[in-house]
Steps between C-alpha positions, in 0.01 A plus 500: 500500500804693400522876549377686191773607259816428693843599366533162334168521330524578128868587549414871530727575791227653705504552873417183698153499645645459848641852481177661368225661697131573441448813291214690344570528122335743265470477128733685266249654260744506211573128528171346600255358244169321520407377154191306392468260205188375329394322181323728255216312326732199434722701261786626724622552851484869603628679810498817697629636829418730782749783551406627843568248773542548874526290813762326716644161587586406862770239437729304728712242317541305827125480551347487150158377625456837674525702177220748447427673175266783406466639152291776349454561128344804332287336222491834317870461443432200258725513194469272200678730258170569323315814621145402396540151660627665822196725506269196456674311780449799732125506420213332681529207258827398669665664801249792549780717641262791593312280744783260599821707515712230663600131464644346812676186611555389859690184573348238736770234492850412375662162438871461425530242218879502444814697586384787284128449429181558693125463440316811608122479565283806550181692428477693170228761485381645169178706470412403862517130410752319730628151411797296612793474264822301510829645367825315452810710554874468442730713711774610270698722743525578873771740605678816379404609155775444238466859387534644856867577460426719198168675589376624843149401393593136513673500836353287784355149509291381210297198394399412140213265416315354205160334528211357304130442572191385320151658543163519335377843412141385538571457875539877520233615260755627248422507133180300508413632154810348342390135478742391228798633694641246742362501855845369610750773568863446597671751724880546501665706772860628495612727781796655665451622863721696744494456873342808656398655173601858420353702787 
């Protein structure tokens, strides 16, 4: 297996994995999104996102299998662009944010599938229901941020990822009174993370 995202991979001119070390990366809140997509009664695909996301990634490009990921999401931060729908999603019919104020993900395994892709397996917990979920990620960047020479905020070592996963909302007791809306939900994750965070 080749090291993940070497300088040759994708032609991005990133630092070779042999010169990198393990780091704890934290999400940039302004450039991290978790979006969900579902089919609405067979008429259209609709989407929303959560705007408050935390957690960290313990990542070593020389030992990808040792990667550990924890993510926390505030379900009350759901945003579809439609206020009444957001209120309904926060209610007991869906995420019941008063009784279940946190969604969590904890990784349980990682497999490197190419120079710049991994499969991440872990436990997703929504409303105290925990089920395994598989996510496929592409590592877009590993190294200094291209904006680091212009803004102090972007200095340091960064990684950028995009991922997808499929889930069933019925596994988590979400929206059981919406039978004509698809049970299948697609998650799309796009994130930028900096080593060490901002402490």
